[in-house]
VEXDREN-2710 file (C-alpha; in Angstrom, 1 decimal):
% VEXDREN-2710
k/r/px/py/pz
1/MET/54.7/135.5/71.2
2/GLY/52.6/132.9/72.9
3/GLY/48.8/133.3/73.2
4/ALA/46.4/133.1/76.2
5/ARG/45.8/129.9/78.0
6/HIS/43.0/129.0/80.3
7/SER/43.5/127.5/83.8
8/GLU/40.9/124.8/84.5
9/GLN/41.7/125.0/88.2
10/SER/40.9/128.7/88.6
11/GLY/38.6/129.3/85.7
12/LYS/40.6/132.4/84.9
13/GLU/42.5/133.1/81.8
14/ILE/46.3/132.9/82.3
15/THR/48.2/135.0/79.8
16/ASP/51.4/133.1/79.1
17/LEU/53.8/135.1/77.0
18/SER/56.7/133.0/75.8
19/PHE/59.2/134.6/73.4
20/GLU/61.0/133.0/70.5
21/SER/64.6/132.2/71.2
22/GLY/67.2/135.0/71.0
23/GLU/70.0/136.5/72.9
24/GLY/70.7/139.9/74.2
25/LYS/71.1/142.3/77.1
26/PRO/68.4/143.7/79.4
27/GLY/66.5/146.6/77.8
28/GLU/67.3/150.1/78.8
29/SER/65.0/151.7/81.3
30/GLY/65.2/154.7/83.6
31/HIS/63.6/152.6/86.4
32/VAL/66.0/151.3/89.0
33/SER/65.1/148.1/90.8
34/VAL/65.4/148.2/94.6
35/LEU/68.1/146.1/96.2
36/LEU/68.9/144.6/92.8
37/GLN/72.4/143.2/93.5
38/GLU/71.4/142.0/96.9
39/CYS/68.5/140.1/95.4
40/ILE/70.8/138.5/92.7
41/ASP/73.3/137.5/95.4
42/GLY/70.6/136.2/97.6
43/LEU/69.1/134.0/94.9
44/LYS/72.4/132.3/94.1
45/ILE/71.4/131.9/90.5
46/ARG/72.4/128.7/88.6
47/PRO/72.6/129.2/84.8
48/GLU/70.5/126.1/84.3
49/GLY/68.0/126.8/87.1
50/ILE/64.3/127.8/87.0
51/TYR/63.4/131.0/88.8
52/LEU/60.2/132.9/89.5
53/ASP/59.7/136.7/89.8
54/GLY/56.3/137.0/91.4
55/THR/56.2/140.8/91.1
56/LEU/57.3/141.5/87.5
57/GLY/56.8/145.3/87.4
58/LEU/59.0/146.9/84.8
59/GLY/61.1/143.8/84.6
60/GLY/64.3/145.1/86.2
61/HIS/64.8/142.2/88.6
62/SER/63.7/139.7/85.9
63/ALA/66.2/141.1/83.4
64/ALA/69.0/140.7/85.9
65/ILE/68.0/137.1/86.6
66/ALA/67.5/136.2/83.0
67/SER/70.9/137.6/82.1
68/LYS/72.5/134.9/84.3
69/LEU/70.6/132.0/82.7
70/THR/71.8/129.8/79.9
71/THR/69.6/126.8/79.7
72/GLY/67.5/128.0/82.6
73/ARG/64.0/129.5/82.7
74/LEU/62.4/132.5/84.3
75/ILE/58.7/132.7/85.1
76/GLY/57.5/136.3/85.6
77/ILE/54.1/137.0/87.3
78/ASP/52.2/140.2/87.6
79/ARG/48.5/141.1/88.3
80/ASP/48.9/144.3/86.2
81/GLU/48.5/143.6/82.5
82/THR/50.3/146.9/81.7
83/ALA/53.3/145.5/83.5
84/ILE/53.2/142.3/81.5
85/VAL/53.3/144.3/78.2
86/ARG/56.0/146.7/79.3
87/ALA/58.2/144.1/80.9
88/GLY/57.6/141.8/77.9
89/GLU/59.3/144.4/75.6
90/ARG/62.2/144.7/77.9
91/LEU/62.7/141.0/78.2
92/LYS/62.3/140.1/74.6
93/PRO/66.1/139.7/74.1
94/PHE/66.1/136.8/76.5
95/GLY/63.9/134.7/74.2
96/GLY/62.5/131.4/75.3
97/ARG/64.1/131.7/78.7
98/VAL/61.2/133.9/79.8
99/THR/57.6/133.1/80.3
100/LEU/55.3/135.9/81.6
101/VAL/52.0/135.2/83.3
102/HIS/49.1/137.5/84.1
103/GLY/48.1/136.4/87.6
104/THR/48.7/136.9/91.3
105/PHE/51.6/135.6/93.2
106/GLY/49.3/134.1/95.9
107/ASN/48.3/131.6/93.2
108/LEU/51.9/130.7/92.3
109/GLY/51.3/127.0/93.0
110/GLU/48.4/126.9/90.5
111/ILE/50.4/128.8/87.9
112/LEU/53.5/126.6/88.2
113/ASP/51.3/123.5/88.1
114/HIS/49.6/124.8/85.0
115/LEU/53.0/125.4/83.3
116/GLY/54.1/121.9/84.3
117/ILE/56.8/123.0/86.6
118/PRO/57.1/120.9/89.8
119/ALA/59.6/123.1/91.6
120/VAL/61.9/126.1/91.1
121/ASP/65.4/127.1/92.2
122/GLY/64.5/130.5/93.5
123/MET/61.7/133.0/94.0
124/LEU/61.7/136.8/94.2
125/PHE/58.9/139.0/95.5
126/ASP/59.1/142.8/95.5
127/LEU/56.0/143.8/97.4
128/GLY/53.9/146.9/97.3
129/VAL/53.0/149.3/94.5
130/SER/55.2/149.7/91.5
131/SER/56.7/153.0/90.3
132/PRO/54.5/153.2/87.1
133/GLN/51.4/152.7/89.1
134/LEU/52.4/155.6/91.4
135/ASP/53.6/157.8/88.5
136/GLU/50.6/157.5/86.2
137/ALA/47.8/159.8/87.5
138/GLU/45.0/157.8/85.9
139/ARG/45.7/154.8/88.1
140/GLY/44.6/156.7/91.1
141/PHE/47.3/155.5/93.5
142/SER/49.0/158.9/94.1
143/TYR/47.8/161.6/96.5
144/ARG/49.9/164.1/94.6
145/MET/48.0/163.9/91.3
146/ASP/44.3/164.4/90.7
147/SER/42.5/161.4/89.2
148/PRO/39.5/159.2/89.6
149/LEU/39.7/157.0/92.8
150/ASP/40.8/153.6/91.4
151/MET/44.0/152.0/92.9
152/ARG/43.5/148.6/91.3
153/MET/46.7/146.8/90.5
154/ASP/44.6/144.4/88.3
155/ARG/42.2/146.5/86.3
156/SER/40.1/143.5/85.6
157/GLN/38.9/143.3/89.2
158/SER/35.8/145.1/90.1
159/LYS/36.5/146.7/93.5
160/THR/38.1/150.1/93.4
161/ALA/39.1/152.8/95.9
162/ARG/35.9/154.6/95.1
163/ASP/33.9/151.6/96.3
164/VAL/35.9/151.4/99.5
165/VAL/35.7/155.2/100.3
166/ASN/32.0/155.5/99.4
167/GLY/30.7/152.1/100.4
168/TYR/32.4/151.0/103.7
169/ASP/30.8/152.1/106.9
170/GLU/32.6/154.4/109.3
171/GLU/33.8/151.6/111.6
172/ALA/35.3/149.6/108.7
173/LEU/37.0/152.6/107.3
174/SER/38.5/153.5/110.6
175/ARG/39.7/149.9/111.1
176/ILE/41.4/149.9/107.7
177/LEU/43.1/153.3/108.1
178/PHE/44.4/152.3/111.5
179/THR/45.4/148.7/110.8
180/TYR/46.8/149.1/107.2
181/GLY/48.0/152.7/107.4
182/GLU/48.9/152.9/111.1
183/GLU/47.0/156.2/110.9
184/ARG/46.6/157.6/114.4
185/TYR/43.8/160.0/113.2
186/ALA/41.8/157.1/111.6
187/ARG/38.6/157.8/113.5
188/ARG/38.6/161.5/112.7
189/ILE/39.4/160.8/109.0
190/SER/36.7/158.1/108.6
191/ALA/34.1/160.3/110.2
192/ALA/35.0/163.2/107.8
193/ILE/34.8/160.8/104.8
194/VAL/31.3/159.6/105.9
195/LYS/30.1/163.1/106.5
196/ALA/31.4/164.4/103.1
197/ARG/30.1/161.5/101.0
198/ALA/26.6/162.1/102.5
199/LEU/26.5/165.3/100.5
200/ALA/28.0/163.9/97.3
201/PRO/30.0/160.8/96.4
202/ILE/33.8/161.1/96.7
203/GLU/35.1/160.6/93.2
204/THR/38.7/161.9/92.9
205/THR/42.0/161.6/94.7
206/ASP/42.1/165.4/95.2
207/ARG/38.8/165.4/96.9
208/LEU/39.8/162.6/99.2
209/VAL/43.1/164.4/100.1
210/GLU/41.1/167.6/100.9
211/ILE/38.8/165.6/103.2
212/ILE/41.7/163.9/105.0
213/ARG/43.4/167.3/105.5
214/SER/40.3/168.8/106.9
215/ALA/40.1/166.0/109.6
216/MET/43.6/166.3/110.8
217/PRO/44.9/168.7/113.5
218/ALA/47.2/171.6/112.5
219/ALA/50.2/169.9/114.1
220/ALA/49.8/166.8/112.0
221/LEU/49.6/168.9/108.8
222/ARG/53.0/170.4/109.7
223/GLU/54.7/167.0/109.7
224/LYS/57.2/166.2/106.9
225/GLN/55.1/163.3/105.7
226/HIS/52.2/164.1/103.4
227/PRO/49.0/164.0/105.5
228/ALA/47.2/161.6/103.1
229/LYS/50.1/159.1/102.7
230/ARG/49.0/156.6/105.4
231/SER/45.4/156.7/104.4
232/PHE/46.1/156.2/100.7
233/GLN/48.4/153.3/101.6
234/ALA/45.7/151.7/103.7
235/ILE/43.0/152.0/101.1
236/ARG/45.3/150.6/98.4
237/ILE/46.1/147.6/100.5
238/GLU/42.4/147.0/101.1
239/VAL/41.5/147.4/97.4
240/ASN/44.1/144.9/96.3
241/GLY/43.9/142.5/99.2
242/GLU/47.7/142.8/99.5
243/LEU/48.3/141.4/103.0
244/SER/46.2/138.3/102.4
245/GLU/48.1/137.8/99.2
246/VAL/51.4/137.9/101.0
247/GLU/50.1/135.5/103.7
248/GLN/49.0/133.1/101.0
249/MET/52.4/133.3/99.2
250/MET/54.3/132.7/102.4
251/GLN/52.2/129.6/103.1
252/THR/52.7/128.3/99.5
253/ALA/56.1/129.4/98.1
254/PRO/58.4/127.2/100.3
255/ASP/56.7/124.0/99.1
256/TRP/57.5/124.9/95.4
257/LEU/61.2/125.4/96.1
258/ARG/63.8/122.7/95.4
259/LYS/66.1/121.9/98.3
260/GLY/68.8/124.6/98.4
261/GLY/66.5/127.0/96.5
262/ARG/66.2/130.6/97.8
263/LEU/63.2/132.7/98.7
264/CYS/63.9/136.5/98.5
265/VAL/61.1/139.0/99.6
266/ILE/61.4/142.8/99.6
267/SER/58.8/144.6/101.7
268/PHE/58.2/148.3/102.2
269/HIS/55.7/148.2/105.0
270/SER/56.0/146.9/108.6
271/LEU/52.9/144.7/108.2
272/GLU/54.2/143.0/105.1
273/ASP/57.6/142.5/106.7
274/ARG/56.0/141.0/109.8
275/ILE/54.1/138.4/107.7
276/VAL/57.3/137.5/105.8
277/LYS/59.3/137.3/109.0
278/GLN/56.7/135.1/110.8
279/GLY/56.2/133.0/107.7
280/ILE/59.9/132.1/107.6
281/ALA/60.0/131.6/111.3
282/ALA/57.1/129.1/111.2
283/ARG/59.0/127.0/108.6
284/GLU/62.3/127.3/110.5
285/HIS/61.3/127.2/114.2
286/GLY/57.7/125.8/114.1
287/CYS/58.2/123.1/116.6
288/THR/55.5/123.4/119.3
289/CYS/57.0/120.9/121.8
290/PRO/58.1/122.1/125.2
291/ARG/61.7/123.1/125.3
292/GLU/62.5/120.4/127.9
293/ALA/61.1/117.6/125.7
294/PRO/63.9/115.2/124.8
295/VAL/62.5/114.6/121.2
296/CYS/60.0/116.4/119.0
297/THR/56.6/114.8/119.0
298/CYS/54.6/117.5/117.3
299/GLY/55.6/116.4/113.8
300/PHE/57.3/119.6/112.8
301/VAL/59.7/119.3/109.8
302/GLN/61.9/122.3/109.1
303/THR/61.6/123.5/105.5
304/LEU/63.3/126.9/105.6
305/ARG/66.5/128.4/107.0
306/SER/67.1/132.1/107.3
307/VAL/70.2/133.2/105.4
308/THR/70.6/136.4/107.4
309/LYS/69.3/136.9/111.0
310/LYS/68.2/140.5/110.2
311/PRO/66.7/141.9/107.0
312/ILE/69.1/143.4/104.4
313/LEU/68.7/147.1/104.0
314/PRO/69.6/149.3/101.0
315/ALA/72.9/151.1/101.2
316/PRO/72.9/154.9/101.9
317/ALA/74.0/155.5/98.3
318/GLU/70.9/153.7/97.0
319/CYS/68.6/155.5/99.3
320/ALA/70.1/158.8/98.2
321/ALA/69.7/157.9/94.5
322/ASN/66.2/156.3/94.9
323/PRO/64.2/157.7/97.8
324/ARG/61.6/154.9/97.4
325/ALA/64.2/152.4/98.5
326/ARG/64.5/153.9/102.0
327/SER/61.8/151.7/103.6
328/ALA/62.8/148.5/101.7
329/ARG/63.6/145.4/103.7
330/LEU/64.9/142.2/102.1
331/ARG/64.6/138.8/103.8
332/VAL/66.3/135.7/102.3
333/ALA/65.6/132.1/103.3
334/GLU/66.8/128.8/101.9
335/ARG/64.8/125.6/101.4
336/VAL/66.2/122.7/103.5
END
């Protein structure tokens, strides 16, 4: 297994895990990747191509991609070092076809440049929080299990959910809850958080859930959705800078695709999907000239083409088997 390498551009260590050559099938795992076949179809994988999975997770999508490669190569990126280790075990059978990198997909250009790869044939991004992060209580992502407030996807970063909950002022908290969580009781919840932390710092997920519940009206507590879901989502997005990361990726990724290469992005949140949709549209219909102008004079050059007009949704059978797939939206675009 390859060792760590240092990126002179970022000053941050990039862990590049390359496996000795070997053949095999994807490792067994109880985890089911969302929209798996739809992603494979969307990528139009060539056996000799180079592909990038920007959100490695447990390696389900990566294993499916690698299984279709012969002389090709797969680059897997994840900001969570635990994911690198777990996916690495699953992807070992694919040998030298796979390189795993500890980093963020917003820096994909820097990563590919560091690896000496000028362009790739396809990219896949499965946005949001991964199943292991939700399921492991100590990570602090879940509102259903008590744990210290953390929510960091990359444990090497300093900012945690505790810092956000105890350090942001009431106005900032309200803005985050409303904007990132679309929480209609954002003002009431942020006021309750500030009042509670004045007595003692808020340290655990259970304590935060208790405060959120106390701030919401009885009618809201009777809704099917857990009362803390939107707030936890908003705080997680803020801790990890998720939306800015998606924006950076959408600005960068198309330029690292070869002509004919595919970009596949799965989002689970309307804000993420909007960034992806607008990012594709800017590359597809970005001309700012008046419609009546006989020729384009703004200098726009189309670089993406939407493969489908609307996002691809999971089939009812997948939603029934995997409830986390229900809000998934896949958008596919091709480099032109």
